[in-house]
C-alpha positions as CSV (number, residue, x, y, z in Angstrom):
1,M,11.6,-5.2,-12.7
2,F,12.5,-1.9,-11.0
3,T,14.8,0.7,-12.5
4,L,16.6,3.6,-10.7
5,N,17.7,6.7,-12.4
6,C,21.0,7.5,-10.8
7,K,22.0,10.9,-12.3
8,G,21.2,9.9,-15.8
9,R,22.5,6.3,-15.5
10,L,19.8,3.6,-15.2
11,L,20.4,0.9,-12.6
12,L,18.3,-2.1,-13.6
13,L,17.2,-4.4,-10.8
14,E,16.5,-7.4,-12.9
15,K,17.7,-9.5,-10.1
16,P,18.8,-8.6,-6.5
17,V,22.0,-6.5,-6.2
18,V,24.5,-5.9,-3.4
19,M,25.2,-2.6,-1.6
20,G,28.5,-2.7,0.2
21,I,28.9,-0.8,3.4
22,I,31.9,1.5,3.9
23,N,31.9,3.4,7.2
24,L,34.1,6.4,7.5
25,T,33.7,6.4,11.2
26,P,35.7,5.4,14.3
27,D,32.8,3.9,16.1
28,S,30.5,1.8,13.9
29,F,29.3,-1.3,15.6
30,Y,31.2,-3.8,13.4
31,S,34.9,-3.1,13.5
32,G,35.5,-4.7,10.1
33,S,33.6,-1.9,8.3
34,R,35.5,1.1,9.7
35,Q,37.7,2.7,7.1
36,Q,39.0,6.2,7.8
37,A,42.1,6.6,5.6
38,T,41.4,7.4,2.0
39,D,43.8,4.7,0.8
40,A,42.0,2.1,2.9
41,V,38.6,3.3,1.6
42,L,39.8,2.9,-2.0
43,A,41.2,-0.5,-1.3
44,E,38.0,-1.7,0.3
45,A,35.8,-0.2,-2.4
46,G,37.9,-1.9,-5.1
47,K,37.6,-5.2,-3.4
48,M,33.8,-4.9,-3.0
49,L,33.4,-3.9,-6.7
50,Q,35.6,-6.8,-7.8
51,E,33.5,-9.2,-5.7
52,G,30.3,-8.0,-7.4
53,A,28.9,-5.0,-5.4
54,M,26.6,-2.9,-7.5
55,I,26.3,0.0,-5.0
56,L,28.7,1.4,-2.4
57,D,27.1,3.0,0.6
58,L,29.3,5.6,2.3
59,G,28.5,6.7,5.8
60,A,30.4,9.2,8.0
61,Q,28.2,9.0,11.1
62,S,27.6,5.9,13.2
63,T,23.9,5.2,13.7
64,R,24.2,2.3,16.0
65,P,22.0,2.4,19.1
66,G,23.3,5.0,21.6
67,S,25.9,6.4,19.1
68,E,27.0,10.0,19.6
69,R,25.7,12.4,16.9
70,V,28.2,14.4,15.0
71,S,27.7,17.7,13.2
72,E,27.2,18.3,9.5
73,E,30.6,19.9,9.3
74,E,32.4,16.8,10.9
75,E,30.4,14.5,8.7
76,L,31.4,16.4,5.5
77,K,35.1,16.5,6.7
78,R,35.1,12.7,7.0
79,L,33.0,12.1,3.8
80,L,34.1,14.4,1.0
81,P,37.8,13.4,0.6
82,A,36.9,9.7,0.4
83,L,33.9,10.3,-1.9
84,E,35.9,12.5,-4.3
85,A,38.7,9.9,-4.5
86,L,36.2,7.1,-5.0
87,S,34.4,8.9,-7.8
88,Q,37.6,9.6,-9.6
89,Q,39.0,6.1,-9.3
90,F,35.8,4.1,-9.8
91,P,33.6,6.3,-12.1
92,E,31.4,3.3,-13.0
93,A,30.4,2.7,-9.3
94,Y,27.0,3.7,-8.1
95,I,27.7,5.5,-4.8
96,S,25.1,6.1,-2.1
97,V,25.6,8.5,0.8
98,D,24.2,7.4,4.2
99,T,23.2,10.7,5.9
100,F,20.2,12.4,7.5
101,Y,21.6,15.9,6.8
102,A,20.2,17.7,3.7
103,S,23.4,19.7,3.3
104,V,25.6,16.6,3.4
105,A,23.3,14.9,0.8
106,K,23.6,17.9,-1.5
107,A,27.4,18.1,-1.2
108,A,27.8,14.4,-1.6
109,V,25.7,14.2,-4.8
110,E,27.7,17.2,-6.2
111,A,30.9,15.2,-5.4
112,G,29.8,12.0,-7.1
113,A,27.2,10.2,-5.1
114,C,24.0,9.3,-7.0
115,M,21.7,8.0,-4.2
116,V,20.7,9.2,-0.7
117,N,20.2,6.7,2.1
118,D,18.4,8.5,5.0
119,I,17.7,6.5,8.2
120,S,15.3,9.2,9.4
121,A,12.8,9.4,6.4
122,G,13.4,13.2,6.4
123,N,12.4,13.6,10.1
124,M,15.8,14.6,11.4
125,D,16.3,17.4,8.8
126,P,13.1,19.0,7.4
127,A,15.0,20.2,4.4
128,M,16.0,16.6,3.3
129,I,13.0,15.7,1.2
130,S,12.9,18.9,-0.9
131,T,16.7,18.7,-1.3
132,V,16.6,15.1,-2.6
133,A,13.7,16.0,-4.9
134,S,15.8,18.9,-6.4
135,L,18.8,16.6,-6.8
136,S,16.6,14.0,-8.8
137,V,18.4,11.0,-7.3
138,P,17.0,7.8,-5.7
139,Y,16.1,7.9,-2.0
140,V,16.2,5.1,0.5
141,L,13.1,5.6,2.8
142,M,13.6,3.8,6.1
143,H,11.4,3.3,9.1
144,M,12.7,4.4,12.5
145,K,11.1,5.9,15.7
146,G,13.1,8.5,17.5
147,S,16.8,8.8,16.8
148,P,19.8,6.5,17.1
149,Q,20.2,7.9,20.6
150,T,16.6,7.1,21.7
151,M,15.3,4.5,19.3
152,Q,15.8,1.4,21.5
153,Q,13.4,3.0,24.0
154,N,10.8,3.2,21.2
155,T,10.0,-0.4,20.6
156,D,6.3,-0.5,21.6
157,Y,4.1,-1.9,18.9
158,T,0.8,-3.6,18.8
159,D,1.5,-5.1,15.4
160,V,5.0,-4.3,14.3
161,T,4.5,-5.4,10.7
162,R,1.3,-3.5,10.2
163,E,2.6,-0.3,11.9
164,V,5.9,-0.2,9.9
165,L,4.0,-1.0,6.7
166,D,1.4,1.6,7.3
167,Y,4.0,4.2,8.1
168,L,6.0,3.5,4.9
169,I,2.9,3.5,2.7
170,W,2.0,7.0,4.1
171,K,5.5,8.3,3.9
172,K,6.2,7.0,0.4
173,A,3.1,8.9,-0.8
174,E,4.2,12.0,1.0
175,I,7.7,12.1,-0.5
176,A,6.5,11.1,-4.0
177,K,4.1,14.1,-3.8
178,A,7.2,16.2,-2.9
179,G,8.8,15.2,-6.2
180,I,11.1,12.2,-5.4
181,R,10.6,9.7,-8.2
182,D,12.7,6.7,-7.3
183,I,12.0,5.5,-3.8
184,I,13.7,2.4,-2.2
185,I,12.0,0.9,0.9
186,D,13.9,-0.1,4.0
187,P,11.8,-1.5,7.0
188,G,14.6,-0.4,9.3
189,F,15.8,-3.6,10.9
190,G,17.3,-2.9,14.3
191,F,16.1,0.7,14.4
192,A,13.5,1.0,17.2
193,K,12.9,-2.8,17.0
194,N,13.9,-5.5,19.4
195,A,15.1,-8.9,18.4
196,A,11.6,-10.6,18.3
197,Q,10.2,-7.7,16.2
198,N,13.1,-8.0,13.7
199,F,12.4,-11.7,13.2
200,T,8.7,-10.9,12.8
201,L,9.4,-8.2,10.2
202,L,11.7,-10.6,8.3
203,K,9.2,-13.4,8.4
204,N,6.6,-11.0,6.9
205,I,9.0,-9.2,4.5
206,H,6.9,-10.4,1.5
207,L,4.1,-8.0,2.6
208,F,6.3,-5.0,1.8
209,R,5.9,-5.8,-1.9
210,L,2.6,-3.9,-1.6
211,L,4.6,-0.7,-1.8
212,D,5.6,-1.4,-5.4
213,A,9.2,-0.3,-4.8
214,P,12.6,-2.0,-4.5
215,L,13.1,-3.4,-1.1
216,L,16.4,-2.9,0.7
217,L,17.4,-5.4,3.4
218,G,19.9,-4.1,5.9
219,I,20.5,-6.8,8.4
220,S,24.2,-7.5,8.0
221,R,25.8,-8.6,11.3
222,K,23.1,-6.9,13.4
223,S,22.5,-7.7,17.0
224,F,19.3,-9.7,16.6
225,I,21.5,-12.2,14.7
226,W,24.6,-12.4,16.8
227,K,22.8,-12.1,20.2
228,T,20.4,-14.9,19.2
229,L,23.4,-17.1,18.4
230,G,25.4,-16.0,21.5
231,L,28.2,-14.6,19.4
232,T,29.8,-11.2,18.5
233,P,29.3,-9.1,15.3
234,E,32.6,-10.4,14.1
235,E,31.3,-14.0,14.2
236,A,27.9,-13.3,12.6
237,L,28.7,-13.9,8.9
238,E,27.0,-17.2,8.7
239,G,23.9,-16.0,10.5
240,T,23.8,-13.0,8.2
241,I,23.8,-15.3,5.1
242,A,20.9,-17.3,6.6
243,M,18.8,-14.2,7.2
244,N,19.7,-12.7,3.8
245,T,18.5,-15.9,2.2
246,A,15.1,-15.5,4.0
247,G,14.9,-11.9,2.9
248,L,15.7,-12.7,-0.8
249,L,13.0,-15.4,-0.8
250,G,10.6,-12.7,0.5
251,G,11.4,-10.3,-2.3
252,A,14.4,-8.2,-1.2
253,A,16.0,-6.4,-4.2
254,I,19.0,-4.9,-2.5
255,L,21.2,-6.5,0.2
256,R,23.1,-3.9,2.2
257,V,26.1,-5.9,3.6
258,H,29.6,-5.8,5.0
259,D,30.5,-9.0,3.2
260,V,30.0,-8.6,-0.5
261,K,31.4,-11.9,-1.9
262,E,29.1,-14.0,0.4
263,A,26.1,-11.9,-0.4
264,V,26.7,-12.2,-4.2
265,Q,26.9,-16.0,-3.8
266,T,23.7,-16.0,-1.8
267,I,21.9,-14.1,-4.5
268,R,23.2,-16.5,-7.2
269,L,22.0,-19.5,-5.3
270,V,18.6,-18.1,-4.4
271,T,18.1,-16.9,-8.0
272,A,18.9,-20.4,-9.3
273,L,16.5,-21.9,-6.7
274,Q,13.7,-19.7,-7.8
275,A,14.3,-20.4,-11.5
276,G,14.4,-24.2,-10.9
């Protein structure tokens, strides 16, 4: 069993938990996740918590392939009002901030967040790792090559599972040495991986247990699901449930999803299956 120290509160991962996605952006790939007005954010957060989300992941910058990068100032302008309102209304919630800017991570933790989710593993802002270490909060370490603007031109691998695993082993050791104690591993589905590589990673997800850290699965409504089915992101819920089931059977500890109720039910069923 893993535990995460979230600003003095222990989050026990005795069984898999759900991280609900709230995007404070006008351009995230799935329209159903976009919440810009503070009232809408509070309503969505309340619904997710009621449905069983343990963590809320707030992002104020789209990281879909080819997205336009926004500044730290714009990200903070989008993020802080919603984060402060959330922290006040739902003080029991574990709030994660999805950012690759160190200054945004610091401001967000000071405003109530207790976890940092960085798609870039510290590579897009060299101050990120030391900042998170000083904040003493859990850190989601994700694999990506390039940036959201260039990553889909960086899908050349000889062995995608081995290369992603090797990178995460090396990077985990580096950031642990820098002082980050609680590290969550994210293989980075859809980030510099094509559809076939995503399926290969998911099939081999059990191998990432070698890292001895909680494993985050972020595949909700992603293109390798809906394109394989010939659908749209809005139609990819059932496919997401199927792939989340595979990930849970492989050892995923956190499901990062747009649809909390269905993910909670999936966890309950897989947990019952494994106990049977």
